[in-house]
TORLO-100253 format. One line per field, with one value per residue (C-alpha): x, y, z. Coordinates in steps of 0.2 Angstrom, whole numbers, plus 5000, padded with zeros to 4 digits. Layout:
c1: (X | ...)
c2: (Y | ...)
c3: (Z | ...)
% end
This chain:
c1: (5382 | 5375 | 5357 | 5354 | 5342 | 5349 | 5353 | 5364 | 5376 | 5392 | 5399 | 5418 | 5424 | 5444 | 5446 | 5434 | 5423 | 5407 | 5411 | 5415 | 5398 | 5389 | 5397 | 5391 | 5373 | 5372 | 5378 | 5364 | 5351 | 5353 | 5347 | 5331 | 5328 | 5330 | 5345 | 5363 | 5378 | 5384 | 5401 | 5398 | 5410 | 5401 | 5398 | 5395 | 5380 | 5363 | 5351 | 5341 | 5330 | 5328 | 5320 | 5307 | 5316 | 5333 | 5335 | 5349 | 5356 | 5369 | 5383 | 5380 | 5398 | 5401 | 5384 | 5383 | 5369 | 5357 | 5341 | 5334 | 5316 | 5308 | 5290 | 5291 | 5274 | 5280 | 5294 | 5300 | 5313 | 5321 | 5332 | 5345 | 5354 | 5369 | 5369 | 5384 | 5372 | 5365 | 5359 | 5354 | 5337 | 5327 | 5313 | 5302 | 5300 | 5289 | 5282 | 5273 | 5262 | 5264 | 5250 | 5251 | 5263 | 5253)
c2: (6729 | 6746 | 6749 | 6756 | 6768 | 6766 | 6753 | 6759 | 6753 | 6762 | 6766 | 6765 | 6781 | 6780 | 6794 | 6805 | 6806 | 6803 | 6816 | 6829 | 6825 | 6826 | 6843 | 6849 | 6842 | 6851 | 6867 | 6866 | 6860 | 6870 | 6887 | 6877 | 6870 | 6886 | 6881 | 6887 | 6876 | 6867 | 6862 | 6845 | 6830 | 6818 | 6800 | 6791 | 6779 | 6774 | 6773 | 6757 | 6759 | 6771 | 6764 | 6772 | 6767 | 6760 | 6741 | 6729 | 6723 | 6710 | 6717 | 6710 | 6712 | 6699 | 6692 | 6678 | 6669 | 6676 | 6686 | 6700 | 6704 | 6721 | 6725 | 6739 | 6747 | 6764 | 6771 | 6790 | 6800 | 6813 | 6828 | 6827 | 6843 | 6843 | 6857 | 6863 | 6868 | 6851 | 6834 | 6833 | 6838 | 6828 | 6834 | 6822 | 6825 | 6811 | 6796 | 6780 | 6769 | 6750 | 6744 | 6730 | 6716 | 6700)
c3: (5860 | 5864 | 5862 | 5845 | 5837 | 5819 | 5807 | 5793 | 5779 | 5779 | 5763 | 5758 | 5751 | 5751 | 5738 | 5745 | 5729 | 5738 | 5751 | 5738 | 5729 | 5746 | 5749 | 5731 | 5734 | 5751 | 5744 | 5731 | 5743 | 5758 | 5751 | 5744 | 5761 | 5770 | 5780 | 5783 | 5779 | 5795 | 5789 | 5797 | 5791 | 5780 | 5787 | 5771 | 5775 | 5771 | 5785 | 5783 | 5799 | 5813 | 5828 | 5839 | 5855 | 5857 | 5855 | 5857 | 5840 | 5835 | 5823 | 5806 | 5799 | 5793 | 5793 | 5806 | 5798 | 5811 | 5806 | 5815 | 5811 | 5811 | 5808 | 5796 | 5792 | 5787 | 5777 | 5776 | 5768 | 5780 | 5778 | 5792 | 5798 | 5809 | 5822 | 5832 | 5846 | 5849 | 5842 | 5823 | 5817 | 5806 | 5794 | 5786 | 5767 | 5762 | 5770 | 5764 | 5775 | 5770 | 5781 | 5794 | 5790 | 5787)
% end
């Protein structure tokens, strides 16, 4: 497996309803966030974890009965904006410190 920086759950959207809803949300939110529409294709997913540095992760599809443990002391909600000029840009909207894991 490649070295990952992201753990995500991919969503199934065979009829495109999720993509259409996301397009409408982007259309409403972009002006509020002060950004221009980027026209990027939607990857229907939920980001569960973004790692500070790349790590080797085992695929969990289907779950193989193995656990991978992460020390998660902080959570944040980000706005991601795709850019044709370069990599995506992420802006933290809100964060919560959970404290050290016992």
